[in-house]
C-alpha positions as CSV (number, residue, x, y, z in Angstrom):
1,M,-29.5,-60.3,45.5
2,W,-28.8,-56.7,45.5
3,G,-26.4,-57.0,48.3
4,E,-23.8,-59.1,46.3
5,N,-24.4,-58.4,43.0
6,E,-22.7,-55.1,41.6
7,V,-24.0,-55.5,38.3
8,L,-27.9,-55.0,39.8
9,T,-26.7,-51.9,41.5
10,A,-25.2,-50.6,38.5
11,L,-28.0,-51.3,36.4
12,L,-30.5,-49.4,38.9
13,R,-28.0,-46.5,38.4
14,L,-28.2,-46.6,34.5
15,G,-31.8,-47.3,34.4
16,V,-32.6,-43.9,36.3
17,T,-30.3,-41.6,33.9
18,N,-30.3,-43.8,30.6
19,Q,-33.2,-44.8,28.3
20,A,-31.2,-48.2,27.4
21,G,-30.9,-48.9,31.2
22,A,-34.5,-48.1,31.8
23,E,-35.4,-50.4,29.3
24,R,-33.3,-53.4,30.5
25,M,-34.9,-52.5,34.3
26,Q,-38.2,-52.9,32.5
27,T,-37.3,-56.3,31.1
28,I,-36.7,-57.5,34.5
29,F,-39.7,-56.4,36.0
30,R,-41.7,-58.0,33.0
31,D,-39.7,-61.3,33.5
32,Q,-39.1,-61.6,37.0
33,L,-41.7,-59.7,39.0
34,L,-44.6,-59.8,36.8
35,P,-44.8,-63.8,37.2
36,V,-44.5,-63.5,40.9
37,A,-47.2,-60.8,40.9
38,R,-49.5,-62.9,38.6
39,A,-49.6,-65.8,40.9
40,A,-50.3,-64.4,44.0
41,C,-52.9,-61.5,42.7
42,P,-56.6,-62.1,43.4
43,D,-57.6,-60.3,40.3
44,P,-55.4,-60.3,36.9
45,E,-56.8,-57.0,35.8
46,Q,-55.1,-55.4,38.9
47,M,-51.8,-57.6,38.4
48,P,-49.8,-54.7,36.8
49,A,-50.4,-51.6,39.1
50,R,-49.5,-54.2,41.9
51,A,-46.5,-55.2,40.7
52,A,-45.5,-52.0,39.6
53,L,-46.0,-51.0,43.5
54,C,-43.9,-53.9,44.5
55,A,-41.2,-52.5,42.2
56,G,-41.2,-49.1,43.6
57,R,-40.8,-50.4,47.4
58,L,-38.2,-52.8,46.4
59,L,-36.0,-50.3,44.0
60,G,-36.6,-47.7,46.4
61,L,-34.9,-49.7,48.9
62,A,-32.2,-50.6,46.5
63,L,-31.5,-47.1,45.5
64,T,-31.4,-45.8,48.8
65,R,-29.2,-48.8,50.4
66,Y,-26.9,-49.5,47.4
67,V,-26.5,-46.5,45.5
68,L,-27.3,-43.2,47.6
69,R,-25.9,-45.5,50.8
70,L,-28.5,-43.2,53.0
71,P,-27.0,-44.4,56.2
72,P,-29.9,-46.0,57.7
73,A,-31.0,-47.9,55.0
74,V,-27.4,-49.3,55.0
75,A,-27.6,-49.9,58.6
76,L,-30.5,-52.3,58.3
77,T,-29.5,-56.0,58.6
78,R,-31.2,-58.1,55.7
79,Q,-33.5,-59.4,58.3
80,E,-34.4,-56.1,59.3
81,A,-35.2,-54.9,55.7
82,V,-37.4,-58.2,54.6
83,A,-39.4,-57.6,58.2
84,W,-40.3,-53.9,57.2
85,L,-40.9,-54.3,53.7
86,A,-42.6,-57.9,53.3
87,P,-45.8,-56.9,55.2
88,T,-46.5,-54.0,52.6
89,V,-45.0,-56.2,49.3
90,Q,-47.6,-58.9,50.6
91,R,-50.5,-56.4,51.0
92,Y,-49.8,-54.6,47.4
93,L,-50.0,-58.3,45.9
94,T,-53.0,-59.8,47.9
95,A,-55.0,-57.4,49.7
96,P,-58.6,-56.2,48.5
97,H,-58.4,-53.1,45.9
98,P,-58.9,-50.0,47.8
């Protein structure tokens, strides 16, 4: 969605500089990411932390790719980005607690 949705990019910019923007990002986290984590996480008590770790990875790539436009991040194809991120996100959601 990030590649085609400038509103998300603007919201990310706003979220790191403005409390209202941060609150909107928190709402998206709560409404969209937490349900996915809840369905995948083996331990409900760990679900919020696991979801936060996933958010950090995904938002980090979005920030470097769409806001900061770091050339190596921009150069990744969508398939490459998914291939790099998917194992980490999967591990955060489903691996045994370290």
